[in-house]
Structure formats: structure tokens, C-alpha cells
C-alpha positions as CSV (number, residue, x, y, z in Angstrom):
1,M,31.6,3.9,116.1
2,A,33.4,5.6,113.3
3,P,31.6,8.4,111.6
4,G,30.1,7.9,108.2
5,P,30.9,9.9,105.1
6,R,28.0,12.3,105.8
7,S,29.3,13.2,109.2
8,A,32.8,13.5,107.9
9,D,31.8,16.2,105.5
10,R,29.5,17.9,107.9
11,G,30.1,21.6,108.0
12,A,32.6,21.4,105.2
13,S,31.6,24.8,103.9
14,S,28.8,27.1,103.2
15,N,29.2,26.2,99.6
16,S,27.3,23.0,100.1
17,L,24.2,24.7,101.5
18,S,21.0,24.4,99.4
19,D,19.3,27.5,98.0
20,E,16.5,27.1,100.5
21,S,19.0,26.8,103.4
22,I,20.8,29.9,102.3
23,L,17.5,31.8,102.1
24,S,16.6,30.7,105.6
25,R,20.0,31.7,107.1
26,T,20.0,35.0,105.2
27,L,16.5,36.1,106.4
28,S,17.1,34.9,110.0
29,G,20.5,36.7,109.8
30,S,18.7,39.9,108.8
31,V,16.9,39.8,112.2
32,Y,20.2,39.5,114.1
33,L,21.7,42.4,112.1
34,V,18.6,44.6,112.6
35,L,18.7,44.0,116.3
36,L,22.4,44.8,116.3
37,Q,21.8,48.0,114.5
38,L,18.9,48.9,116.8
39,L,21.2,48.5,119.8
40,S,24.2,50.3,118.2
41,R,22.2,53.2,116.7
42,S,20.2,53.7,119.8
43,L,23.3,54.0,122.0
44,T,25.0,56.2,119.4
45,F,21.9,58.3,119.1
46,A,21.8,58.8,122.9
47,L,25.5,59.8,122.9
48,N,24.9,62.3,120.1
49,Q,22.1,63.9,122.0
50,V,24.4,64.5,125.0
51,L,27.0,65.9,122.5
52,L,24.4,68.2,121.0
53,R,23.2,69.5,124.4
54,L,26.7,70.1,125.7
55,T,28.7,71.3,122.7
56,G,28.2,73.3,119.5
57,P,28.3,72.7,115.7
58,D,32.1,72.9,115.4
59,V,32.7,69.9,117.6
60,L,29.9,67.9,115.9
61,G,31.5,68.7,112.5
62,I,34.9,67.5,113.6
63,V,33.7,64.3,115.2
64,S,30.8,63.2,112.9
65,V,32.3,64.5,109.6
66,Q,36.1,64.8,109.7
67,L,37.2,62.1,112.1
68,D,34.5,59.6,111.1
69,L,35.6,60.2,107.5
70,L,39.2,59.2,108.4
71,L,37.9,56.0,109.9
72,A,35.5,55.3,107.0
73,T,38.1,56.0,104.3
74,V,40.8,53.7,105.6
75,C,38.3,50.8,106.5
76,F,36.5,51.1,103.1
77,L,39.6,51.2,100.9
78,A,41.4,48.4,102.9
79,R,38.6,45.8,103.2
80,E,35.6,46.5,101.0
81,G,37.0,45.0,97.8
82,V,38.3,42.0,99.7
83,R,34.9,41.4,101.4
84,M,33.0,41.5,98.1
85,V,35.3,38.9,96.6
86,A,35.4,36.7,99.7
87,L,31.6,36.6,100.0
88,R,31.3,35.6,96.3
89,G,33.0,32.3,97.1
90,V,36.7,33.0,96.4
91,G,37.7,29.4,97.2
92,R,35.6,27.8,94.4
93,E,38.1,27.0,91.7
94,S,37.0,26.4,88.1
95,S,38.8,25.3,85.0
96,D,39.0,28.8,83.7
97,S,40.4,30.3,86.9
98,S,44.0,30.2,85.9
99,P,44.7,30.9,82.2
100,D,48.4,31.4,83.1
101,G,48.6,27.7,84.0
102,K,49.9,28.2,87.5
103,S,46.7,27.2,89.3
104,P,45.4,23.7,89.2
105,S,42.5,22.6,87.1
106,S,39.1,21.8,88.5
107,D,39.7,18.1,87.8
108,Y,42.8,18.2,90.0
109,V,41.0,19.9,92.8
110,S,38.0,17.7,92.7
111,S,40.3,14.6,92.9
112,L,41.7,15.7,96.3
113,P,40.4,14.3,99.6
114,A,37.7,16.3,101.3
115,L,40.1,17.7,103.9
116,S,42.6,18.8,101.3
117,R,39.9,20.5,99.2
118,Y,38.5,22.3,102.3
119,T,42.0,23.4,103.4
120,R,42.6,24.8,99.9
121,E,39.3,26.7,100.0
122,Q,39.9,28.2,103.4
123,R,43.5,29.1,102.7
124,Q,42.5,31.0,99.6
125,L,39.8,32.8,101.6
126,L,42.0,33.7,104.5
127,N,45.0,34.7,102.4
128,L,42.7,37.2,100.8
129,A,41.2,38.3,104.1
130,F,44.7,39.1,105.5
131,I,45.3,41.8,102.8
132,P,43.4,44.6,104.7
133,I,45.8,44.4,107.6
134,P,49.1,45.6,106.0
135,L,47.1,47.7,103.4
136,G,45.2,49.4,106.2
137,M,48.4,50.2,108.1
138,V,49.8,52.1,105.0
139,L,46.5,53.9,104.4
140,T,46.2,54.8,108.1
141,L,49.7,56.3,108.1
142,L,49.0,58.4,105.0
143,A,45.5,59.5,106.1
144,T,46.6,60.4,109.7
145,T,49.6,62.4,108.5
146,Y,47.3,64.4,106.2
147,Y,44.8,65.0,108.9
148,I,47.3,66.2,111.4
149,S,49.0,68.4,108.8
150,N,45.7,70.0,107.8
151,P,43.7,70.6,110.9
152,P,40.2,72.2,110.5
153,E,39.3,75.6,111.6
154,A,38.7,76.0,115.4
155,A,40.4,72.6,116.0
156,P,40.6,71.9,119.7
157,P,44.0,71.2,121.5
158,S,43.3,67.5,121.6
159,Y,42.8,67.2,117.8
160,T,46.2,65.6,117.1
161,I,45.7,63.1,120.0
162,A,42.3,62.3,118.7
163,C,43.7,61.6,115.2
164,L,46.3,59.2,116.6
165,L,43.6,57.4,118.7
166,Y,41.5,57.0,115.6
167,A,44.5,55.6,113.7
168,M,45.1,53.0,116.5
169,A,41.4,52.2,116.4
170,V,41.4,51.5,112.7
171,T,44.5,49.3,112.9
172,V,43.0,47.2,115.7
173,E,39.7,46.9,114.0
174,L,41.3,45.7,110.7
175,A,43.3,43.1,112.6
176,S,40.0,41.2,113.2
177,E,39.2,41.1,109.4
178,P,40.3,37.4,108.8
179,F,38.1,36.3,111.7
180,Y,35.2,38.4,110.4
181,V,35.5,37.0,106.8
182,A,35.7,33.4,108.1
183,S,32.5,33.9,110.1
184,A,30.7,35.8,107.3
185,S,31.5,33.1,104.7
186,R,29.7,30.7,107.1
187,L,26.7,33.0,107.4
188,E,27.2,33.3,111.2
189,F,25.2,36.5,111.6
190,S,24.4,35.9,115.3
191,I,28.1,35.9,116.2
192,R,28.6,39.2,114.4
193,A,25.6,40.7,116.2
194,K,26.9,39.6,119.6
195,I,30.4,40.8,119.1
196,E,29.6,44.1,117.4
197,G,26.8,44.7,120.0
198,A,29.4,44.3,122.8
199,A,31.8,46.6,121.0
200,V,29.1,49.3,120.7
201,L,28.3,48.9,124.4
202,G,32.0,49.2,125.3
203,K,32.3,52.4,123.2
204,T,29.2,53.9,124.7
205,V,30.3,53.3,128.3
206,T,33.8,54.7,127.5
207,V,32.5,57.9,125.9
208,G,29.9,58.3,128.6
209,A,32.5,57.9,131.3
210,V,34.9,60.4,129.8
211,F,32.1,62.9,129.3
212,A,31.1,62.5,133.0
213,V,34.6,63.0,134.2
214,A,35.1,66.1,131.9
215,W,31.7,67.5,133.0
216,W,32.7,67.1,136.7
217,M,36.2,68.5,136.3
218,E,35.2,71.4,134.0
219,D,32.5,72.8,136.3
220,G,29.4,71.5,134.5
221,V,30.6,72.0,130.9
222,V,32.4,69.8,128.5
223,E,35.2,71.6,126.6
224,P,35.5,70.9,122.8
225,G,38.9,69.2,123.4
226,S,37.4,66.8,126.0
227,A,34.4,65.9,123.7
228,V,36.6,65.1,120.7
229,A,39.0,63.0,122.8
230,A,36.1,61.1,124.4
231,F,34.8,59.9,121.0
232,A,38.3,59.0,119.8
233,L,39.0,56.9,122.9
234,G,35.6,55.3,122.5
235,Q,36.4,54.3,118.9
236,L,39.6,52.6,120.1
237,V,37.7,50.6,122.7
238,Y,35.3,49.6,119.9
239,G,38.1,48.2,117.8
240,A,39.6,46.4,120.8
241,F,36.2,44.7,121.5
242,L,35.9,43.6,117.9
243,F,39.3,42.0,117.8
244,G,39.0,40.4,121.3
245,G,35.5,39.2,120.6
246,Y,36.3,37.4,117.3
247,L,39.5,36.0,118.8
248,S,37.7,34.6,121.7
249,Y,35.0,33.1,119.5
250,W,37.4,31.2,117.2
251,R,39.5,30.0,120.2
252,S,36.4,28.5,121.7
253,K,35.5,27.0,118.3
254,R,38.9,25.5,118.1
255,R,38.5,23.9,121.6
256,A,35.2,22.4,120.6
257,A,36.8,21.1,117.4
258,M,39.5,19.4,119.4
259,R,37.0,17.8,121.7
260,R,35.0,16.4,118.7
261,I,38.2,15.1,117.2
262,G,39.0,13.2,120.4
263,E,35.5,11.8,120.4
264,G,35.8,10.5,116.8
265,R,32.9,12.6,115.4
266,A,34.8,15.5,113.8
267,S,33.7,17.3,110.7
268,V,36.0,18.4,107.9
269,E,36.0,21.9,109.4
270,D,37.0,20.5,112.8
271,K,39.9,18.7,111.3
272,W,41.0,21.8,109.5
273,L,40.8,24.0,112.5
274,G,42.4,21.4,114.8
275,S,45.4,20.9,112.4
276,R,47.1,24.2,113.2
277,G,44.9,26.0,115.6
278,L,44.5,29.7,115.0
279,W,47.6,29.7,112.9
280,V,45.4,28.7,110.0
281,F,44.3,32.4,109.9
282,L,47.8,33.5,108.8
283,P,48.6,33.6,105.1
284,A,50.2,30.5,103.6
285,K,51.3,29.5,100.1
286,F,49.7,26.9,97.9
287,V,52.2,24.2,96.7
288,D,51.2,22.3,93.6
289,G,54.2,20.4,92.2
290,S,56.8,23.0,91.2
291,N,54.3,25.9,91.6
292,S,53.7,27.9,94.7
293,Y,51.5,31.0,95.1
294,F,49.2,32.8,97.5
295,F,46.3,33.5,95.2
296,L,44.6,32.1,92.1
297,A,44.9,34.2,89.0
298,S,41.1,34.6,88.8
299,T,41.1,35.9,92.4
300,I,43.8,38.5,91.6
301,R,41.8,39.8,88.6
302,I,38.5,40.1,90.3
303,T,40.0,41.5,93.5
304,A,41.8,44.2,91.5
305,A,38.5,45.1,89.7
306,S,36.7,45.2,93.0
307,A,39.4,47.3,94.6
308,I,39.1,49.9,91.9
309,Q,35.3,49.9,92.3
310,S,35.7,50.3,96.0
311,L,37.7,53.4,95.5
312,V,35.0,54.8,93.3
313,K,32.3,53.6,95.7
314,L,34.1,55.4,98.6
315,L,33.8,58.7,96.7
316,L,30.1,58.0,96.2
317,N,29.3,56.8,99.7
318,E,31.4,59.3,101.5
319,G,31.3,62.0,98.8
320,D,29.0,64.2,100.8
321,R,31.4,64.4,103.8
322,I,34.4,64.7,101.5
323,L,32.8,67.7,99.7
324,L,31.6,69.2,103.0
325,T,35.2,69.4,104.3
326,R,36.1,71.3,101.2
327,L,33.0,73.4,100.5
328,V,31.5,74.6,103.8
329,S,32.7,75.7,107.2
330,T,33.1,73.4,110.2
331,S,29.9,74.9,111.7
332,E,27.9,74.1,108.6
333,Q,29.4,70.6,108.7
334,G,27.9,70.3,112.2
335,V,24.5,71.3,110.8
336,Y,24.7,68.6,108.2
337,A,26.0,66.1,110.7
338,I,22.9,66.4,112.9
339,A,20.7,65.7,109.9
340,L,22.9,62.8,109.0
341,N,22.7,61.6,112.6
342,Y,18.9,61.4,112.6
343,G,18.6,60.3,109.0
344,S,21.1,57.5,109.2
345,L,19.3,56.1,112.2
346,I,16.8,54.6,109.7
347,V,19.5,53.7,107.1
348,R,21.7,51.8,109.5
349,T,19.0,50.3,111.6
350,L,16.7,48.9,108.8
351,Y,18.2,49.4,105.3
352,L,21.9,48.5,105.9
353,P,21.3,45.1,107.6
354,L,18.9,44.1,104.9
355,E,21.4,45.1,102.2
356,D,24.2,43.0,103.9
357,S,21.9,40.0,104.1
358,L,20.8,40.4,100.5
359,R,24.4,40.6,99.4
360,S,25.1,37.3,101.2
361,L,22.1,35.7,99.6
362,F,22.8,36.9,96.1
363,S,26.5,36.0,96.4
364,A,25.8,32.5,97.7
365,S,23.0,31.7,95.1
366,L,24.4,33.4,92.0
367,G,27.7,35.0,92.5
368,T,30.1,32.3,91.4
369,H,28.3,31.2,88.3
370,A,28.8,33.0,85.0
371,T,25.6,31.2,83.9
372,P,23.5,30.6,87.0
373,R,21.2,27.7,87.5
374,L,17.5,28.3,86.7
375,E,16.5,27.1,90.2
376,S,18.7,29.9,91.7
377,L,17.2,32.5,89.4
378,K,13.7,31.4,90.4
379,L,14.6,31.8,94.0
380,V,16.3,35.2,93.7
381,S,14.2,37.1,91.2
382,P,11.0,37.2,93.4
383,I,13.0,38.1,96.4
384,L,14.6,41.1,94.6
385,S,11.2,42.4,93.3
386,T,9.6,41.9,96.7
387,V,12.4,43.9,98.5
388,V,12.2,46.7,96.0
389,H,8.4,46.9,96.4
390,L,8.7,46.9,100.2
391,H,11.2,49.7,100.0
392,T,8.8,51.8,98.0
393,L,6.1,51.3,100.5
394,L,8.4,52.2,103.4
395,A,9.4,55.3,101.5
396,L,5.9,56.8,101.4
397,P,5.8,58.3,105.0
398,F,9.4,59.6,104.7
399,V,8.7,61.5,101.5
400,F,5.1,62.7,102.1
401,L,4.8,63.2,105.9
402,V,8.0,63.2,107.9
403,P,9.6,66.3,106.4
404,W,6.9,68.5,108.0
405,Y,7.9,67.2,111.5
406,T,11.7,67.7,111.4
407,S,11.7,71.1,113.2
408,T,9.6,69.5,115.9
409,L,11.9,66.6,116.2
410,I,15.1,68.7,116.4
411,T,13.6,71.2,118.9
412,T,12.5,68.4,121.2
413,L,15.7,66.3,121.1
414,A,18.5,68.8,120.4
415,G,17.1,72.2,121.4
416,P,16.1,75.3,119.4
417,K,19.7,76.3,118.8
418,W,19.9,73.5,116.2
419,L,16.8,74.6,114.1
420,L,19.0,75.5,111.2
421,A,19.4,71.7,110.6
422,A,15.6,71.2,110.0
423,P,15.6,72.1,106.3
424,V,18.6,69.8,105.7
425,L,16.9,66.9,107.6
426,S,13.7,67.4,105.6
427,L,15.6,67.0,102.3
428,Y,17.5,64.0,103.8
429,C,14.1,62.3,104.4
430,C,13.5,62.4,100.7
431,L,16.9,61.0,100.0
432,L,16.4,57.9,102.2
433,P,14.2,55.9,99.8
434,L,16.8,56.5,97.0
435,L,19.6,55.2,99.4
436,A,17.6,52.1,100.2
437,L,16.7,51.2,96.6
438,N,20.2,52.0,95.4
439,G,21.7,49.8,98.2
440,T,19.6,46.8,97.1
441,S,20.4,47.2,93.4
442,E,24.1,47.6,94.1
443,A,24.1,44.5,96.4
444,F,22.7,42.5,93.5
445,L,25.2,44.0,91.0
446,Q,28.3,43.5,93.1
447,S,27.3,39.9,94.0
448,T,26.6,38.8,90.4
449,A,28.7,41.0,88.0
450,Q,31.6,39.5,86.2
451,P,34.9,41.5,86.0
452,S,34.0,43.1,82.7
453,S,30.7,44.3,84.1
454,I,32.4,45.6,87.2
455,R,34.8,47.6,85.0
456,R,32.0,49.1,83.0
457,Y,30.0,50.0,86.1
458,T,33.1,51.7,87.6
459,I,33.3,53.9,84.5
460,F,29.7,55.0,85.1
461,L,30.4,55.5,88.8
462,V,33.2,57.9,88.0
463,A,30.9,59.8,85.6
464,F,28.2,60.0,88.4
465,W,30.8,61.2,90.9
466,V,31.9,64.1,88.6
467,M,28.3,65.1,88.1
468,F,27.7,64.9,91.9
469,A,30.7,67.0,92.8
470,G,29.9,69.6,90.1
471,T,26.2,69.8,91.2
472,A,27.2,70.0,94.9
473,K,29.6,72.9,94.2
474,L,27.0,74.7,92.1
475,L,24.3,74.4,94.8
476,A,26.2,74.5,98.0
477,V,28.6,77.4,97.2
478,D,27.4,79.2,94.1
479,A,23.7,79.1,95.0
480,G,24.4,79.5,98.7
481,L,22.4,76.5,99.9
482,G,25.2,75.1,102.0
483,A,24.5,71.6,103.4
484,R,21.1,71.5,101.6
485,G,22.9,71.7,98.2
486,V,25.0,68.7,99.1
487,V,21.9,66.7,99.9
488,L,20.2,67.7,96.7
489,A,23.3,66.7,94.8
490,G,23.2,63.4,96.6
491,M,19.7,62.8,95.3
492,L,20.9,63.1,91.8
493,N,23.8,60.8,92.5
494,S,21.7,58.1,94.0
495,G,19.1,58.4,91.3
496,L,21.7,57.8,88.6
497,R,23.2,54.8,90.4
498,L,19.7,53.3,90.9
499,A,18.8,53.7,87.2
500,Y,22.0,51.8,86.3
501,G,21.3,49.1,88.8
502,V,17.7,48.6,87.5
503,W,19.0,48.3,84.0
504,Y,21.6,45.8,85.0
505,A,19.1,43.6,86.9
506,R,16.8,43.5,83.9
507,E,19.6,42.6,81.5
508,Y,20.8,39.9,83.9
509,F,17.5,38.1,84.4
510,L,16.4,38.4,80.7
511,R,19.7,37.3,79.1
512,D,20.3,33.7,78.0
513,Q,20.4,31.4,81.0
514,A,21.3,27.8,81.7
515,G,18.7,25.4,80.3
516,D,16.4,25.6,77.3
517,G,12.9,24.9,76.1
518,K,9.5,25.8,77.5
519,E,10.6,26.1,81.1
520,V,13.1,28.8,80.4
521,T,10.7,30.7,78.2
522,E,8.0,30.7,80.8
523,W,10.5,31.8,83.4
524,R,11.7,34.8,81.3
525,I,8.1,35.9,80.9
526,A,7.5,35.7,84.6
527,A,10.8,37.5,85.4
528,K,9.9,40.3,83.0
529,S,6.5,40.7,84.7
530,R,8.2,40.8,88.1
531,L,10.5,43.6,87.0
532,S,7.8,45.8,85.6
533,H,7.0,49.1,87.3
534,R,3.5,47.9,88.2
535,V,5.1,45.2,90.4
536,L,8.0,47.1,91.8
537,F,6.0,50.3,92.7
538,P,2.6,50.9,94.2
539,Y,0.3,51.7,91.3
540,H,-3.0,52.2,93.0
541,I,-4.0,55.8,92.6
542,A,-5.7,55.7,96.0
543,V,-2.3,55.0,97.7
544,W,-0.7,58.0,96.1
545,G,-3.7,60.1,96.7
546,V,-4.0,59.4,100.4
547,W,-0.3,60.1,101.0
548,S,-0.6,63.3,99.1
549,L,-3.5,64.3,101.4
550,A,-1.3,63.4,104.4
551,A,1.4,65.7,103.0
552,A,-1.1,68.6,102.7
553,V,-2.3,68.0,106.2
554,G,1.2,68.0,107.5
555,W,2.0,71.3,105.8
556,W,-1.2,72.9,107.1
557,S,-0.5,71.7,110.6
558,E,3.1,73.0,110.6
559,T,2.0,76.3,109.2
560,H,-1.3,77.0,111.1
561,V,-1.4,74.7,114.1
562,L,2.2,74.9,115.1
563,G,3.0,78.3,113.6
564,N,5.4,80.3,115.8
565,S,4.7,78.2,118.9
566,L,7.4,75.7,118.3
567,E,8.8,76.0,121.8
568,Q,5.4,75.2,123.4
569,W,5.0,71.6,124.3
570,R,1.2,71.7,124.0
571,M,1.3,73.0,120.4
572,R,3.9,70.5,119.4
573,G,1.7,67.8,120.9
574,Y,-1.2,68.9,118.7
575,H,1.0,68.9,115.6
576,V,2.4,65.4,116.3
577,A,-1.1,64.0,117.1
578,L,-2.6,65.3,113.9
579,G,0.3,63.8,111.9
580,A,0.0,60.5,113.6
581,L,-3.7,60.4,112.8
582,V,-3.4,61.1,109.1
583,G,-0.3,58.8,108.9
584,T,-2.2,55.9,110.5
585,L,-5.2,56.4,108.1
586,A,-2.8,56.5,105.1
587,T,-1.1,53.4,106.3
588,I,-4.4,51.6,106.7
589,V,-5.5,52.5,103.1
590,T,-2.1,51.4,101.8
591,G,-2.5,48.1,103.6
592,L,-5.9,47.5,102.1
593,F,-4.7,48.1,98.5
594,E,-1.5,46.2,99.1
595,K,-3.1,43.2,100.8
596,S,-2.0,40.6,98.2
597,F,1.6,41.8,98.4
598,L,1.7,41.8,102.2
599,S,0.2,38.3,102.2
600,E,3.0,37.2,99.9
601,V,5.6,38.6,102.2
602,A,4.0,36.8,105.2
603,G,4.0,33.6,103.3
604,V,7.8,33.8,102.7
605,L,8.4,34.5,106.4
606,R,6.2,31.5,107.3
607,K,8.2,29.3,104.9
608,V,11.5,30.4,106.4
609,K,10.2,29.8,109.9
610,A,9.0,26.3,109.0
611,Q,12.5,25.5,107.5
612,K,14.1,26.6,110.7
613,V,11.9,24.3,112.7
614,D,12.7,21.4,110.4
């Protein structure tokens, strides 16, 4: 029996998903991404503990600051702007998308058959997704040449080889970008989790094997050159797993599409994928009469704006490591790296997956509409306020209690030789909430801002960067605080970015929206209430009081219970037990006063679960 119109359009694109379906996929995708980060960060964390025990600060500074900065710089500049535009729905054409007249009108596009419309959308998406590959090659060549020409102090003999291996790793990883963008645009979070999880496992096994061989061949020690080369080789394996995993997934998807075509029950996506196989991932021109082009004019404009913003965002996101390479010694970079290693475990495991999922949700619901639908606004505004409030609750233990236990943590995991990193880690704990809140606000801004808003935000980001760099220089060098000065400057930077993000969100929700009359007026009143400080932040005095008491107990325990007995397991146990007790009591009190908010969160999760069952 021939398929009906509904089956013919099945899976045409994620654009046809309802707001509720997008919410369900986004929240369930957050679970996959959190599990992925738990796996990857746990394995990376274990590797770093081996590195800390077997090597010194210089090696850690080279691996975790300088070589990782090479990788992050190239990947960020090559693909971040493209990803932002692609996830906003680059293939959705509108009547104002081509003022130059070279792109077709929306009436023309809507008159095309379903397969032709879907092919146009995917071609535009994948043309854009191919840009990071050649761009990344150029950036990799420039960055690698610079790194090899300017080696750090005490660079091991394998430093040049390590730089070349990282260059190869970046190139292979960027080659998978079209596959990644195609999967991300379909909200296929589980596929990403599986592929990246396998890549992390491959990297871990590779680094562990090289460490084991080096330890055996070097009589129970691991020389700095072997340690640096091990991590570089592991990064290359990670990139190879990413490319191979996505290639294998789309090949299997193509085989399934061909099978459904043969059975007469193919969707539009099946027909598109079966038309040319994996060749559809290569760039191809649009041909409309006498015009031929690779990109819509609107896509070029917003991609250029996003690329400029990505450059500025790179300075902000990686500014600490960029400044570290210029302001402090390699050994001091290693001290900062251990604090970053422990602190980023929370950021990458919990905060970053949530930020990625929110960016997908905001982009799918609001990102392509200059004037979004009221229904979408009603969906997104409570989610945004709920996430911000949840972040403030999660911040309480990191600000009030955890800083008093960093010396115990470092002594237990890395050994007493790394105690110099404890003050840096204590400050980093206070930076974590700002990073989380700032990530959420920027996910919303990047997903909804129009080109003019992006340009204005970029100007502010440049100003924030200048203030950050000047403050870091003043505190790290002039005041002699070293890595601690960079963390303090990072707090100022994140705070300024957060303030701008909050201002933008309020302006976005309270400006004129689609619709009129009583319903819009009532919604504005509700939105203004949801964005008030009493909703976004815990306002019960008892919550702040109990956590202040916990901070006082933590300070007293570290000073009088632990004292100078840091190397004694028994005293460390007493210190940790007392902190766990007051932390539990403070959490219970917080739960009692935040009962209505937690019930609201539980209701949202039950709603999502019910939708998945349906």
C-alpha cells in the first residue's frame, strides 16, 4: 500500500516539531549529555591523577594549558560561529532573507515539492557545516607554526612532535563537523553521547597504554617528554573515533533509508539520503534559474556576525589560559591547571550539557523568529527562570562550604606537593556559579539575538575582555597573586557578561510581541514577575543564614580540627565528616523553604516523561 501524505513527510526535519516535542527531546537529551560528561570527565579525571602523581607542574602546564589551548583555539574559531547559525535553523528561508534578489522568495520555496524543499534546507545546512574543515586547516597551520616557533620554558624533547599530533587531531576532528551538525539539527543527543563516549574511552586507553609502556621502559618513572607525547597521541585517537563514529552512523542510516525506499514506506529524509548517499554531505550550489550560489544572503550576514562574536568569545572563554601563557611561569600554569582540572569537573559534567540543551531548545523555539509566537514565549520564559533559580541553589555549597575543603581534596588525590593549588581552587569554587549563570544567559542570547543585537553584544564583550586582561595583569603580576589573580579577574569578567545577559533577557521578554489584547498584557505581567530577583534567587533569610553558618563551621573545622594535621587520615576524616553534617543540614533547610520550587521542577519532569511514553 502506498504511503499517505503523512508518512511521506515523516521525519522531514526538526523544524516541524512542536514546542512540547522540542522540550521533551531537549530535556531527555540533557540526560544523555550529562551521562556523556560523567563518563568523559571521570576518565579524564583519573588520567590527570596519574599525571599529577608521576609528573610535576611544568608538564601539567604544557598539557592542560598550552596544548589544550591550541586545540580549543582552532576548534572554537573554525566551528563555533557555524554551529550557532546552524542550530538556529539556517535552512528556513524567509521573504527578507535575500535583499540582493539572488535568493528565492518564501513563496517560491513553499511552492516546491516536499523533497525539493527538504533538499534545499539540508544543502544550505551542510554547505555551512563544511566551512570549518578548510578554515580549520588554515588555522591549524598558523597556530602550530606559532607554537613550534615559540616553545615554552622547560619544553620536553617531544614538544614539537606533540604539537604536530595535536594539529592532526584537530584536522580529523573537524572533518566530522558536517555529520555532527546534521545530527545536532535533528536533536539526536543519544548518538552524540555514544560516539563521544567511545572517543573518550579510546583516548583514555591510548594515554594509559603509553604511560604504562613509558613507566616500564623508564624504570618506574615517566619522563616529561613521554607524558606530553602520550596525551597528544590520545587526542589524535579521540579525533579519529569521532570521525569514524559519525561516518559509521550515517552509513547505517543510509542503508536503513534504502531499505525503506525499497519497501515503499520512505520518509522525505530517506529519499534525500538515498538520492546521493553520503555525497549529500559535500557542498553543492543552489541553482534557481540563472542564479547559482552556495549560501543565502541572510546566512552570510548572520554567520559573519557570529564569527566575529566567536572570536571575542574565544578571548573570554579561553582568556584565562591565554593570559597565563603570557603572565606566569609554566610551573604556575600547572598550579592553575590542577584547580581548573577539579573545578571544570563540575562545569563540564553538569553545567555544559545543560547549556548545550538549552541552546538547542531556545534556538528551536525562538531562534528563527524576529517576533516569536506567544506560545513559544510562554514555554521558554518559565524554563529560563527555573534554570536560573536552580543554578543559584546549586551554587550555595560551592560558595559557602566547599572552599574550606580544597586543601583536603588536593592532599588526598594529588599529594601534598600540590597544596599550592588549594587557594586557587577555593577561589575557582566561587567562580563556578557565575560560569553556570553566564552560560545560561549567553545560550539564550546567542539563540535569539538578531544580527544587530549580536554586533552590539560583541562590542560589550570586547570592552569586558579589555577590563579582564587589565585586571588580570594588575592582580597576577603587579600584586603578585599569580594564578589567583587570573581567577579573580575571571569573576569580574563573568559578572559583567551575566549582567548584560540578564538585561537582554528582560528586554526580550518585555518588548512588543506577536499578538495583542488582554492575553499579551497578562503574559507580560507574568514574565516580569518570573524575571524578578525574588523568583530567580533564593530570598528566604533562613536559607542564607544556614549556609553562612555552614561556612563558619567549615572555617572553624579547617582551622582548629584539621589544623596542621593535614597529612593524617584520621583528622581529615573528622574534618570531612563535620562538613558533610552541616552541609546535609543546610540542604534540608533549603529544601524545606524551596519546597514549592522543587515541586514545580518535579512537575516539569513528570510532564516530559509522560510525553515520552505517549
